[in-house]
Backbone as XML, in Angstrom:
<?xml version="1.0"?>
<chain id="A" units="angstrom">
  <residue number="1" name="UNK">
    <atom name="N" x="10.732" y="-21.451" z="-26.163"/>
    <atom name="CA" x="12.171" y="-21.261" z="-26.104"/>
    <atom name="C" x="12.888" y="-22.602" z="-26.281"/>
  </residue>
  <residue number="2" name="UNK">
    <atom name="N" x="12.472" y="-23.585" z="-25.528"/>
    <atom name="CA" x="13.107" y="-24.899" z="-25.625"/>
    <atom name="C" x="12.852" y="-25.517" z="-27.001"/>
  </residue>
  <residue number="3" name="UNK">
    <atom name="N" x="11.629" y="-25.350" z="-27.494"/>
    <atom name="CA" x="11.296" y="-25.879" z="-28.812"/>
    <atom name="C" x="12.162" y="-25.217" z="-29.889"/>
  </residue>
  <residue number="4" name="UNK">
    <atom name="N" x="12.398" y="-23.925" z="-29.766"/>
    <atom name="CA" x="13.242" y="-23.216" z="-30.721"/>
    <atom name="C" x="14.665" y="-23.765" z="-30.703"/>
  </residue>
  <residue number="5" name="UNK">
    <atom name="N" x="15.201" y="-24.010" z="-29.522"/>
    <atom name="CA" x="16.558" y="-24.563" z="-29.409"/>
    <atom name="C" x="16.624" y="-25.953" z="-30.034"/>
  </residue>
  <residue number="6" name="UNK">
    <atom name="N" x="15.616" y="-26.771" z="-29.779"/>
    <atom name="CA" x="15.574" y="-28.118" z="-30.365"/>
    <atom name="C" x="15.528" y="-28.035" z="-31.891"/>
  </residue>
  <residue number="7" name="UNK">
    <atom name="N" x="14.712" y="-27.128" z="-32.423"/>
    <atom name="CA" x="14.608" y="-26.992" z="-33.879"/>
    <atom name="C" x="15.924" y="-26.501" z="-34.493"/>
  </residue>
  <residue number="8" name="UNK">
    <atom name="N" x="16.609" y="-25.595" z="-33.830"/>
    <atom name="CA" x="17.897" y="-25.118" z="-34.346"/>
    <atom name="C" x="18.916" y="-26.262" z="-34.344"/>
  </residue>
  <residue number="9" name="UNK">
    <atom name="N" x="18.928" y="-27.047" z="-33.284"/>
    <atom name="CA" x="19.830" y="-28.215" z="-33.273"/>
    <atom name="C" x="19.450" y="-29.214" z="-34.374"/>
  </residue>
  <residue number="10" name="UNK">
    <atom name="N" x="18.170" y="-29.362" z="-34.641"/>
    <atom name="CA" x="17.730" y="-30.252" z="-35.719"/>
    <atom name="C" x="18.243" y="-29.752" z="-37.072"/>
  </residue>
  <residue number="11" name="UNK">
    <atom name="N" x="18.196" y="-28.435" z="-37.290"/>
    <atom name="CA" x="18.705" y="-27.857" z="-38.537"/>
    <atom name="C" x="20.209" y="-28.127" z="-38.661"/>
  </residue>
  <residue number="12" name="UNK">
    <atom name="N" x="20.930" y="-27.972" z="-37.553"/>
    <atom name="CA" x="22.374" y="-28.249" z="-37.574"/>
    <atom name="C" x="22.628" y="-29.718" z="-37.892"/>
  </residue>
  <residue number="13" name="UNK">
    <atom name="N" x="21.837" y="-30.619" z="-37.321"/>
    <atom name="CA" x="21.988" y="-32.052" z="-37.595"/>
    <atom name="C" x="21.684" y="-32.367" z="-39.067"/>
  </residue>
  <residue number="14" name="UNK">
    <atom name="N" x="20.607" y="-31.797" z="-39.589"/>
    <atom name="CA" x="20.248" y="-32.049" z="-40.995"/>
    <atom name="C" x="21.329" y="-31.500" z="-41.917"/>
  </residue>
  <residue number="15" name="UNK">
    <atom name="N" x="21.825" y="-30.287" z="-41.621"/>
    <atom name="CA" x="22.872" y="-29.696" z="-42.461"/>
    <atom name="C" x="24.149" y="-30.530" z="-42.392"/>
  </residue>
  <residue number="16" name="UNK">
    <atom name="N" x="24.514" y="-30.968" z="-41.192"/>
    <atom name="CA" x="25.728" y="-31.772" z="-41.041"/>
    <atom name="C" x="25.614" y="-33.088" z="-41.786"/>
  </residue>
  <residue number="17" name="UNK">
    <atom name="N" x="24.485" y="-33.764" z="-41.647"/>
    <atom name="CA" x="24.312" y="-35.062" z="-42.309"/>
    <atom name="C" x="24.253" y="-34.909" z="-43.813"/>
  </residue>
  <residue number="18" name="UNK">
    <atom name="N" x="23.596" y="-33.856" z="-44.284"/>
    <atom name="CA" x="23.423" y="-33.680" z="-45.724"/>
    <atom name="C" x="24.731" y="-33.298" z="-46.403"/>
  </residue>
  <residue number="19" name="UNK">
    <atom name="N" x="25.447" y="-32.340" z="-45.829"/>
    <atom name="CA" x="26.616" y="-31.803" z="-46.531"/>
    <atom name="C" x="27.939" y="-32.415" z="-46.080"/>
  </residue>
  <residue number="20" name="UNK">
    <atom name="N" x="28.063" y="-32.770" z="-44.816"/>
    <atom name="CA" x="29.334" y="-33.327" z="-44.354"/>
    <atom name="C" x="29.396" y="-34.844" z="-44.506"/>
  </residue>
  <residue number="21" name="UNK">
    <atom name="N" x="28.279" y="-35.519" z="-44.298"/>
    <atom name="CA" x="28.265" y="-36.977" z="-44.387"/>
    <atom name="C" x="27.745" y="-37.480" z="-45.736"/>
  </residue>
  <residue number="22" name="UNK">
    <atom name="N" x="27.479" y="-36.548" z="-46.642"/>
    <atom name="CA" x="27.023" y="-36.869" z="-48.005"/>
    <atom name="C" x="25.773" y="-37.733" z="-48.023"/>
  </residue>
  <residue number="23" name="UNK">
    <atom name="N" x="24.838" y="-37.417" z="-47.127"/>
    <atom name="CA" x="23.542" y="-38.096" z="-47.160"/>
    <atom name="C" x="22.720" y="-37.503" z="-48.299"/>
  </residue>
  <residue number="24" name="UNK">
    <atom name="N" x="21.749" y="-38.278" z="-48.760"/>
    <atom name="CA" x="20.879" y="-37.822" z="-49.821"/>
    <atom name="C" x="19.977" y="-36.718" z="-49.273"/>
  </residue>
  <residue number="25" name="UNK">
    <atom name="N" x="19.836" y="-35.614" z="-50.032"/>
    <atom name="CA" x="18.988" y="-34.516" z="-49.602"/>
    <atom name="C" x="17.543" y="-35.004" z="-49.516"/>
  </residue>
  <residue number="26" name="UNK">
    <atom name="N" x="16.930" y="-34.813" z="-48.381"/>
    <atom name="CA" x="15.574" y="-35.296" z="-48.171"/>
    <atom name="C" x="15.532" y="-36.517" z="-47.276"/>
  </residue>
  <residue number="27" name="UNK">
    <atom name="N" x="16.649" y="-36.931" z="-46.726"/>
    <atom name="CA" x="16.685" y="-38.111" z="-45.867"/>
    <atom name="C" x="15.892" y="-37.900" z="-44.584"/>
  </residue>
  <residue number="28" name="UNK">
    <atom name="N" x="15.663" y="-36.625" z="-44.166"/>
    <atom name="CA" x="14.952" y="-36.329" z="-42.928"/>
    <atom name="C" x="13.535" y="-35.884" z="-43.216"/>
  </residue>
  <residue number="29" name="UNK">
    <atom name="N" x="12.906" y="-36.493" z="-44.190"/>
    <atom name="CA" x="11.521" y="-36.248" z="-44.589"/>
    <atom name="C" x="11.378" y="-35.002" z="-45.443"/>
  </residue>
  <residue number="30" name="UNK">
    <atom name="N" x="12.093" y="-33.932" z="-45.134"/>
    <atom name="CA" x="12.080" y="-32.715" z="-45.938"/>
    <atom name="C" x="13.504" y="-32.405" z="-46.373"/>
  </residue>
  <residue number="31" name="UNK">
    <atom name="N" x="13.620" y="-31.575" z="-47.400"/>
    <atom name="CA" x="14.952" y="-31.153" z="-47.814"/>
    <atom name="C" x="15.482" y="-30.126" z="-46.817"/>
  </residue>
  <residue number="32" name="UNK">
    <atom name="N" x="16.783" y="-29.855" z="-46.891"/>
    <atom name="CA" x="17.403" y="-28.919" z="-45.965"/>
    <atom name="C" x="16.769" y="-27.534" z="-46.065"/>
  </residue>
  <residue number="33" name="UNK">
    <atom name="N" x="16.544" y="-27.052" z="-47.275"/>
    <atom name="CA" x="15.960" y="-25.714" z="-47.450"/>
    <atom name="C" x="14.529" y="-25.668" z="-46.914"/>
  </residue>
  <residue number="34" name="UNK">
    <atom name="N" x="13.780" y="-26.766" z="-47.035"/>
    <atom name="CA" x="12.426" y="-26.791" z="-46.474"/>
    <atom name="C" x="12.445" y="-26.784" z="-44.950"/>
  </residue>
  <residue number="35" name="UNK">
    <atom name="N" x="13.422" y="-27.469" z="-44.353"/>
    <atom name="CA" x="13.550" y="-27.439" z="-42.899"/>
    <atom name="C" x="13.888" y="-26.030" z="-42.415"/>
  </residue>
  <residue number="36" name="UNK">
    <atom name="N" x="14.798" y="-25.362" z="-43.111"/>
    <atom name="CA" x="15.167" y="-23.992" z="-42.734"/>
    <atom name="C" x="13.958" y="-23.071" z="-42.844"/>
  </residue>
  <residue number="37" name="UNK">
    <atom name="N" x="13.190" y="-23.200" z="-43.904"/>
    <atom name="CA" x="11.993" y="-22.386" z="-44.085"/>
    <atom name="C" x="10.959" y="-22.665" z="-42.990"/>
  </residue>
  <residue number="38" name="UNK">
    <atom name="N" x="10.745" y="-23.930" z="-42.658"/>
    <atom name="CA" x="9.779" y="-24.299" z="-41.620"/>
    <atom name="C" x="10.189" y="-23.747" z="-40.258"/>
  </residue>
  <residue number="39" name="UNK">
    <atom name="N" x="11.450" y="-23.898" z="-39.899"/>
    <atom name="CA" x="11.922" y="-23.400" z="-38.604"/>
    <atom name="C" x="11.851" y="-21.878" z="-38.564"/>
  </residue>
  <residue number="40" name="UNK">
    <atom name="N" x="12.168" y="-21.207" z="-39.661"/>
    <atom name="CA" x="12.072" y="-19.744" z="-39.712"/>
    <atom name="C" x="10.634" y="-19.281" z="-39.501"/>
  </residue>
  <residue number="41" name="UNK">
    <atom name="N" x="9.685" y="-19.942" z="-40.130"/>
    <atom name="CA" x="8.270" y="-19.591" z="-39.955"/>
    <atom name="C" x="7.827" y="-19.829" z="-38.515"/>
  </residue>
  <residue number="42" name="UNK">
    <atom name="N" x="8.242" y="-20.944" z="-37.905"/>
    <atom name="CA" x="7.867" y="-21.226" z="-36.517"/>
    <atom name="C" x="8.461" y="-20.204" z="-35.547"/>
  </residue>
  <residue number="43" name="UNK">
    <atom name="N" x="9.723" y="-19.850" z="-35.735"/>
    <atom name="CA" x="10.344" y="-18.853" z="-34.864"/>
    <atom name="C" x="9.669" y="-17.495" z="-35.049"/>
  </residue>
  <residue number="44" name="UNK">
    <atom name="N" x="9.346" y="-17.124" z="-36.270"/>
    <atom name="CA" x="8.610" y="-15.876" z="-36.516"/>
    <atom name="C" x="7.252" y="-15.882" z="-35.842"/>
  </residue>
  <residue number="45" name="UNK">
    <atom name="N" x="6.572" y="-17.023" z="-35.871"/>
    <atom name="CA" x="5.280" y="-17.145" z="-35.184"/>
    <atom name="C" x="5.437" y="-16.989" z="-33.682"/>
  </residue>
  <residue number="46" name="UNK">
    <atom name="N" x="6.468" y="-17.598" z="-33.120"/>
    <atom name="CA" x="6.720" y="-17.451" z="-31.680"/>
    <atom name="C" x="6.974" y="-15.984" z="-31.323"/>
  </residue>
  <residue number="47" name="UNK">
    <atom name="N" x="7.710" y="-15.268" z="-32.152"/>
    <atom name="CA" x="8.009" y="-13.861" z="-31.888"/>
    <atom name="C" x="6.734" y="-13.035" z="-31.931"/>
  </residue>
  <residue number="48" name="UNK">
    <atom name="N" x="5.872" y="-13.276" z="-32.912"/>
    <atom name="CA" x="4.606" y="-12.532" z="-33.009"/>
    <atom name="C" x="3.733" y="-12.802" z="-31.789"/>
  </residue>
  <residue number="49" name="UNK">
    <atom name="N" x="3.649" y="-14.045" z="-31.347"/>
    <atom name="CA" x="2.853" y="-14.380" z="-30.164"/>
    <atom name="C" x="3.420" y="-13.690" z="-28.923"/>
  </residue>
  <residue number="50" name="UNK">
    <atom name="N" x="4.752" y="-13.669" z="-28.790"/>
    <atom name="CA" x="5.373" y="-12.967" z="-27.666"/>
    <atom name="C" x="5.050" y="-11.481" z="-27.693"/>
  </residue>
  <residue number="51" name="UNK">
    <atom name="N" x="5.085" y="-10.872" z="-28.868"/>
    <atom name="CA" x="4.767" y="-9.443" z="-28.971"/>
    <atom name="C" x="3.315" y="-9.164" z="-28.606"/>
  </residue>
  <residue number="52" name="UNK">
    <atom name="N" x="2.412" y="-10.067" z="-28.983"/>
    <atom name="CA" x="1.004" y="-9.889" z="-28.606"/>
    <atom name="C" x="0.863" y="-9.926" z="-27.089"/>
  </residue>
  <residue number="53" name="UNK">
    <atom name="N" x="1.507" y="-10.881" z="-26.439"/>
    <atom name="CA" x="1.435" y="-10.961" z="-24.979"/>
    <atom name="C" x="2.119" y="-9.770" z="-24.314"/>
  </residue>
  <residue number="54" name="UNK">
    <atom name="N" x="3.151" y="-9.232" z="-24.958"/>
    <atom name="CA" x="3.898" y="-8.136" z="-24.366"/>
    <atom name="C" x="3.136" y="-6.814" z="-24.438"/>
  </residue>
  <residue number="55" name="UNK">
    <atom name="N" x="2.470" y="-6.539" z="-25.562"/>
    <atom name="CA" x="1.877" y="-5.226" z="-25.771"/>
    <atom name="C" x="0.359" y="-5.175" z="-25.651"/>
  </residue>
  <residue number="56" name="UNK">
    <atom name="N" x="-0.330" y="-6.275" z="-25.563"/>
    <atom name="CA" x="-1.785" y="-6.238" z="-25.480"/>
    <atom name="C" x="-2.199" y="-5.777" z="-24.084"/>
  </residue>
  <residue number="57" name="UNK">
    <atom name="N" x="-3.118" y="-4.800" z="-23.993"/>
    <atom name="CA" x="-3.481" y="-4.247" z="-22.682"/>
    <atom name="C" x="-4.104" y="-5.259" z="-21.730"/>
  </residue>
  <residue number="58" name="UNK">
    <atom name="N" x="-4.758" y="-6.270" z="-22.239"/>
    <atom name="CA" x="-5.390" y="-7.254" z="-21.358"/>
    <atom name="C" x="-4.357" y="-8.088" z="-20.616"/>
  </residue>
  <residue number="59" name="UNK">
    <atom name="N" x="-3.151" y="-8.181" z="-21.151"/>
    <atom name="CA" x="-2.122" y="-8.999" z="-20.529"/>
    <atom name="C" x="-1.153" y="-8.191" z="-19.668"/>
  </residue>
  <residue number="60" name="UNK">
    <atom name="N" x="-1.317" y="-6.859" z="-19.664"/>
    <atom name="CA" x="-0.442" y="-6.020" z="-18.859"/>
    <atom name="C" x="-0.974" y="-5.943" z="-17.441"/>
  </residue>
  <residue number="61" name="UNK">
    <atom name="N" x="-0.080" y="-5.963" z="-16.502"/>
    <atom name="CA" x="-0.460" y="-5.763" z="-15.117"/>
    <atom name="C" x="-0.324" y="-4.274" z="-14.832"/>
  </residue>
  <residue number="62" name="UNK">
    <atom name="N" x="-1.453" y="-3.645" z="-14.581"/>
    <atom name="CA" x="-1.453" y="-2.204" z="-14.392"/>
    <atom name="C" x="-1.306" y="-1.905" z="-12.908"/>
  </residue>
  <residue number="63" name="UNK">
    <atom name="N" x="-0.202" y="-1.287" z="-12.555"/>
    <atom name="CA" x="0.071" y="-0.906" z="-11.175"/>
    <atom name="C" x="0.314" y="0.600" z="-11.161"/>
  </residue>
  <residue number="64" name="UNK">
    <atom name="N" x="-0.566" y="1.365" z="-10.520"/>
    <atom name="CA" x="-0.318" y="2.806" z="-10.476"/>
    <atom name="C" x="0.864" y="3.128" z="-9.564"/>
  </residue>
  <residue number="65" name="UNK">
    <atom name="N" x="1.714" y="3.965" z="-10.053"/>
    <atom name="CA" x="2.876" y="4.378" z="-9.272"/>
    <atom name="C" x="2.637" y="5.820" z="-8.851"/>
  </residue>
  <residue number="66" name="UNK">
    <atom name="N" x="2.545" y="6.023" z="-7.562"/>
    <atom name="CA" x="2.311" y="7.355" z="-7.049"/>
    <atom name="C" x="3.602" y="7.873" z="-6.423"/>
  </residue>
  <residue number="67" name="UNK">
    <atom name="N" x="4.155" y="8.865" z="-7.044"/>
    <atom name="CA" x="5.357" y="9.494" z="-6.528"/>
    <atom name="C" x="4.939" y="10.830" z="-5.937"/>
  </residue>
  <residue number="68" name="UNK">
    <atom name="N" x="5.203" y="11.058" z="-4.677"/>
    <atom name="CA" x="4.912" y="12.325" z="-4.043"/>
    <atom name="C" x="6.189" y="13.155" z="-4.038"/>
  </residue>
  <residue number="69" name="UNK">
    <atom name="N" x="6.242" y="14.121" z="-4.910"/>
    <atom name="CA" x="7.435" y="14.948" z="-4.984"/>
    <atom name="C" x="8.578" y="14.203" z="-5.647"/>
  </residue>
  <residue number="70" name="UNK">
    <atom name="N" x="9.776" y="14.670" z="-5.316"/>
    <atom name="CA" x="10.964" y="14.045" z="-5.879"/>
    <atom name="C" x="11.304" y="12.785" z="-5.088"/>
  </residue>
  <residue number="71" name="UNK">
    <atom name="N" x="11.830" y="11.782" z="-5.757"/>
    <atom name="CA" x="12.225" y="10.578" z="-5.017"/>
    <atom name="C" x="13.386" y="10.890" z="-4.073"/>
  </residue>
  <residue number="72" name="UNK">
    <atom name="N" x="13.400" y="10.198" z="-2.954"/>
    <atom name="CA" x="14.444" y="10.412" z="-1.952"/>
    <atom name="C" x="15.564" y="9.406" z="-2.159"/>
  </residue>
  <residue number="73" name="UNK">
    <atom name="N" x="16.796" y="9.871" z="-2.020"/>
    <atom name="CA" x="17.963" y="9.015" z="-2.162"/>
    <atom name="C" x="18.826" y="9.130" z="-0.921"/>
  </residue>
  <residue number="74" name="UNK">
    <atom name="N" x="19.318" y="8.026" z="-0.432"/>
    <atom name="CA" x="20.279" y="7.987" z="0.651"/>
    <atom name="C" x="21.461" y="7.166" z="0.159"/>
  </residue>
  <residue number="75" name="UNK">
    <atom name="N" x="22.640" y="7.774" z="0.135"/>
    <atom name="CA" x="23.856" y="7.127" z="-0.352"/>
    <atom name="C" x="23.653" y="6.532" z="-1.744"/>
  </residue>
  <residue number="76" name="UNK">
    <atom name="N" x="23.043" y="7.314" z="-2.619"/>
    <atom name="CA" x="22.762" y="6.928" z="-4.014"/>
    <atom name="C" x="21.832" y="5.729" z="-4.129"/>
  </residue>
  <residue number="77" name="UNK">
    <atom name="N" x="21.020" y="5.473" z="-3.116"/>
    <atom name="CA" x="20.030" y="4.397" z="-3.158"/>
    <atom name="C" x="18.644" y="5.019" z="-3.038"/>
  </residue>
  <residue number="78" name="UNK">
    <atom name="N" x="17.736" y="4.587" z="-3.897"/>
    <atom name="CA" x="16.369" y="5.101" z="-3.866"/>
    <atom name="C" x="15.651" y="4.529" z="-2.651"/>
  </residue>
  <residue number="79" name="UNK">
    <atom name="N" x="14.921" y="5.397" z="-1.950"/>
    <atom name="CA" x="14.256" y="5.005" z="-0.713"/>
    <atom name="C" x="12.751" y="4.916" z="-0.955"/>
  </residue>
  <residue number="80" name="UNK">
    <atom name="N" x="12.180" y="3.752" z="-0.644"/>
    <atom name="CA" x="10.739" y="3.555" z="-0.647"/>
    <atom name="C" x="10.291" y="3.506" z="0.804"/>
  </residue>
  <residue number="81" name="UNK">
    <atom name="N" x="9.162" y="4.136" z="1.090"/>
    <atom name="CA" x="8.732" y="4.251" z="2.479"/>
    <atom name="C" x="7.418" y="3.515" z="2.704"/>
  </residue>
  <residue number="82" name="UNK">
    <atom name="N" x="7.353" y="2.782" z="3.804"/>
    <atom name="CA" x="6.140" y="2.102" z="4.229"/>
    <atom name="C" x="5.852" y="2.531" z="5.662"/>
  </residue>
  <residue number="83" name="UNK">
    <atom name="N" x="4.631" y="2.997" z="5.918"/>
    <atom name="CA" x="4.249" y="3.468" z="7.248"/>
    <atom name="C" x="3.241" y="2.490" z="7.838"/>
  </residue>
  <residue number="84" name="UNK">
    <atom name="N" x="3.508" y="2.056" z="9.087"/>
    <atom name="CA" x="2.585" y="1.161" z="9.779"/>
    <atom name="C" x="2.162" y="1.806" z="11.084"/>
  </residue>
  <residue number="85" name="UNK">
    <atom name="N" x="0.907" y="1.909" z="11.372"/>
    <atom name="CA" x="-0.280" y="1.586" z="10.579"/>
    <atom name="C" x="-0.469" y="2.606" z="9.456"/>
  </residue>
  <residue number="86" name="UNK">
    <atom name="N" x="-1.039" y="2.143" z="8.382"/>
    <atom name="CA" x="-1.208" y="2.984" z="7.213"/>
    <atom name="C" x="-2.116" y="4.158" z="7.533"/>
  </residue>
  <residue number="87" name="UNK">
    <atom name="N" x="-1.796" y="5.291" z="6.980"/>
    <atom name="CA" x="-2.625" y="6.476" z="7.151"/>
    <atom name="C" x="-2.204" y="7.361" z="8.317"/>
  </residue>
  <residue number="88" name="UNK">
    <atom name="N" x="-1.383" y="6.873" z="9.212"/>
    <atom name="CA" x="-0.919" y="7.684" z="10.343"/>
    <atom name="C" x="0.147" y="8.650" z="9.847"/>
  </residue>
  <residue number="89" name="UNK">
    <atom name="N" x="-0.011" y="9.923" z="10.206"/>
    <atom name="CA" x="0.951" y="10.917" z="9.753"/>
    <atom name="C" x="1.650" y="11.600" z="10.908"/>
  </residue>
  <residue number="90" name="UNK">
    <atom name="N" x="0.997" y="11.632" z="12.077"/>
    <atom name="CA" x="1.579" y="12.328" z="13.218"/>
    <atom name="C" x="1.789" y="11.360" z="14.360"/>
  </residue>
  <residue number="91" name="UNK">
    <atom name="N" x="2.853" y="11.585" z="15.081"/>
    <atom name="CA" x="3.164" y="10.745" z="16.218"/>
    <atom name="C" x="4.655" y="10.484" z="16.278"/>
  </residue>
  <residue number="92" name="UNK">
    <atom name="N" x="5.026" y="9.579" z="17.143"/>
    <atom name="CA" x="6.424" y="9.198" z="17.279"/>
    <atom name="C" x="6.617" y="7.880" z="16.521"/>
  </residue>
  <residue number="93" name="UNK">
    <atom name="N" x="7.526" y="7.899" z="15.562"/>
    <atom name="CA" x="7.767" y="6.736" z="14.712"/>
    <atom name="C" x="9.186" y="6.232" z="14.912"/>
  </residue>
  <residue number="94" name="UNK">
    <atom name="N" x="9.351" y="4.932" z="14.810"/>
    <atom name="CA" x="10.695" y="4.373" z="14.680"/>
    <atom name="C" x="10.938" y="4.148" z="13.194"/>
  </residue>
  <residue number="95" name="UNK">
    <atom name="N" x="12.180" y="4.320" z="12.782"/>
    <atom name="CA" x="12.530" y="4.132" z="11.367"/>
    <atom name="C" x="13.520" y="2.985" z="11.258"/>
  </residue>
  <residue number="96" name="UNK">
    <atom name="N" x="13.197" y="2.057" z="10.394"/>
    <atom name="CA" x="14.071" y="0.928" z="10.126"/>
    <atom name="C" x="14.379" y="0.914" z="8.635"/>
  </residue>
  <residue number="97" name="UNK">
    <atom name="N" x="15.658" y="0.865" z="8.297"/>
    <atom name="CA" x="16.074" y="0.834" z="6.896"/>
    <atom name="C" x="16.518" y="-0.585" z="6.543"/>
  </residue>
  <residue number="98" name="UNK">
    <atom name="N" x="15.957" y="-1.090" z="5.445"/>
    <atom name="CA" x="16.287" y="-2.440" z="4.988"/>
    <atom name="C" x="16.827" y="-2.345" z="3.564"/>
  </residue>
  <residue number="99" name="UNK">
    <atom name="N" x="18.092" y="-2.743" z="3.333"/>
    <atom name="CA" x="18.617" y="-2.723" z="1.963"/>
    <atom name="C" x="18.044" y="-3.897" z="1.154"/>
  </residue>
  <residue number="100" name="UNK">
    <atom name="N" x="17.559" y="-3.578" z="-0.019"/>
    <atom name="CA" x="17.003" y="-4.606" z="-0.906"/>
    <atom name="C" x="18.066" y="-5.064" z="-1.901"/>
  </residue>
  <residue number="101" name="UNK">
    <atom name="N" x="18.688" y="-4.117" z="-2.552"/>
    <atom name="CA" x="19.796" y="-4.415" z="-3.461"/>
    <atom name="C" x="20.742" y="-3.219" z="-3.443"/>
  </residue>
  <residue number="102" name="UNK">
    <atom name="N" x="21.629" y="-3.122" z="-4.425"/>
    <atom name="CA" x="22.618" y="-2.050" z="-4.441"/>
    <atom name="C" x="22.007" y="-0.688" z="-4.737"/>
  </residue>
  <residue number="103" name="UNK">
    <atom name="N" x="20.758" y="-0.657" z="-5.197"/>
    <atom name="CA" x="20.143" y="0.606" z="-5.602"/>
    <atom name="C" x="18.876" y="0.941" z="-4.829"/>
  </residue>
  <residue number="104" name="UNK">
    <atom name="N" x="18.445" y="0.094" z="-3.889"/>
    <atom name="CA" x="17.142" y="0.274" z="-3.273"/>
    <atom name="C" x="17.193" y="0.065" z="-1.764"/>
  </residue>
  <residue number="105" name="UNK">
    <atom name="N" x="16.495" y="0.954" z="-1.047"/>
    <atom name="CA" x="16.290" y="0.827" z="0.392"/>
    <atom name="C" x="14.801" y="0.914" z="0.686"/>
  </residue>
  <residue number="106" name="UNK">
    <atom name="N" x="14.360" y="0.225" z="1.721"/>
    <atom name="CA" x="12.995" y="0.386" z="2.210"/>
    <atom name="C" x="13.083" y="0.953" z="3.618"/>
  </residue>
  <residue number="107" name="UNK">
    <atom name="N" x="12.335" y="2.054" z="3.840"/>
    <atom name="CA" x="12.260" y="2.639" z="5.173"/>
    <atom name="C" x="10.899" y="2.270" z="5.757"/>
  </residue>
  <residue number="108" name="UNK">
    <atom name="N" x="10.917" y="1.522" z="6.845"/>
    <atom name="CA" x="9.681" y="1.129" z="7.517"/>
    <atom name="C" x="9.527" y="2.018" z="8.742"/>
  </residue>
  <residue number="109" name="UNK">
    <atom name="N" x="8.459" y="2.798" z="8.738"/>
    <atom name="CA" x="8.164" y="3.673" z="9.873"/>
    <atom name="C" x="7.042" y="3.027" z="10.678"/>
  </residue>
  <residue number="110" name="UNK">
    <atom name="N" x="7.328" y="2.726" z="11.931"/>
    <atom name="CA" x="6.349" y="2.091" z="12.813"/>
    <atom name="C" x="5.938" y="3.094" z="13.883"/>
  </residue>
  <residue number="111" name="UNK">
    <atom name="N" x="4.638" y="3.257" z="14.063"/>
    <atom name="CA" x="4.115" y="4.189" z="15.047"/>
    <atom name="C" x="4.368" y="3.657" z="16.446"/>
  </residue>
  <residue number="112" name="UNK">
    <atom name="N" x="5.080" y="4.439" z="17.253"/>
    <atom name="CA" x="5.349" y="4.054" z="18.633"/>
    <atom name="C" x="4.348" y="4.700" z="19.581"/>
  </residue>
  <residue number="113" name="UNK">
    <atom name="N" x="3.956" y="5.903" z="19.282"/>
    <atom name="CA" x="2.989" y="6.594" z="20.137"/>
    <atom name="C" x="2.439" y="7.800" z="19.420"/>
  </residue>
  <residue number="114" name="UNK">
    <atom name="N" x="1.190" y="8.163" z="19.749"/>
    <atom name="CA" x="0.582" y="9.335" z="19.138"/>
    <atom name="C" x="-0.119" y="10.139" z="20.213"/>
  </residue>
  <residue number="115" name="UNK">
    <atom name="N" x="-0.366" y="11.392" z="19.904"/>
    <atom name="CA" x="-1.061" y="12.255" z="20.839"/>
    <atom name="C" x="-2.552" y="11.953" z="20.789"/>
  </residue>
  <residue number="116" name="UNK">
    <atom name="N" x="-3.193" y="11.949" z="21.956"/>
    <atom name="CA" x="-4.643" y="11.762" z="21.955"/>
    <atom name="C" x="-5.280" y="13.046" z="21.469"/>
  </residue>
  <residue number="117" name="UNK">
    <atom name="N" x="-6.564" y="13.013" z="21.137"/>
    <atom name="CA" x="-7.231" y="14.188" z="20.586"/>
    <atom name="C" x="-7.270" y="15.334" z="21.589"/>
  </residue>
  <residue number="118" name="UNK">
    <atom name="N" x="-7.414" y="15.043" z="22.869"/>
    <atom name="CA" x="-7.448" y="16.127" z="23.856"/>
    <atom name="C" x="-6.067" y="16.782" z="23.974"/>
  </residue>
  <residue number="119" name="UNK">
    <atom name="N" x="-4.999" y="16.002" z="23.854"/>
    <atom name="CA" x="-3.651" y="16.566" z="23.907"/>
    <atom name="C" x="-3.369" y="17.402" z="22.667"/>
  </residue>
  <residue number="120" name="UNK">
    <atom name="N" x="-3.900" y="16.984" z="21.503"/>
    <atom name="CA" x="-3.718" y="17.741" z="20.275"/>
    <atom name="C" x="-4.397" y="19.092" z="20.374"/>
  </residue>
  <residue number="121" name="UNK">
    <atom name="N" x="-5.600" y="19.126" z="20.991"/>
    <atom name="CA" x="-6.341" y="20.376" z="21.116"/>
    <atom name="C" x="-5.634" y="21.330" z="22.070"/>
  </residue>
  <residue number="122" name="UNK">
    <atom name="N" x="-4.968" y="20.814" z="23.086"/>
    <atom name="CA" x="-4.248" y="21.670" z="24.028"/>
    <atom name="C" x="-3.029" y="22.304" z="23.367"/>
  </residue>
  <residue number="123" name="UNK">
    <atom name="N" x="-2.382" y="21.576" z="22.479"/>
    <atom name="CA" x="-1.172" y="22.096" z="21.826"/>
    <atom name="C" x="-1.579" y="22.843" z="20.624"/>
  </residue>
</chain>
């Protein structure tokens, strides 16, 4: 990115010196049209390399997204839920909502107490 910006400024400098200051064409080692062609080829190469990194499967970070049912929304904000300890489904939980941004909330459910196995069998 920085190299591309530097090369574009170099093209502007070569064009300005050649046409506005009446310098001899080729004063910057190459002619103006050769500089434009070289910078165009380099920028095209950068774009191809970026596309390879963007679409090649080896460079993608694969994160499975598991959605159980429909996503939950509270006040037009999507709610993501985290349960601590993981895997607990029954018991008394406290719920804490943490806003992340204007569109996202995290609900942290912390287990406060659970029924013992003998109490579960009685109920």
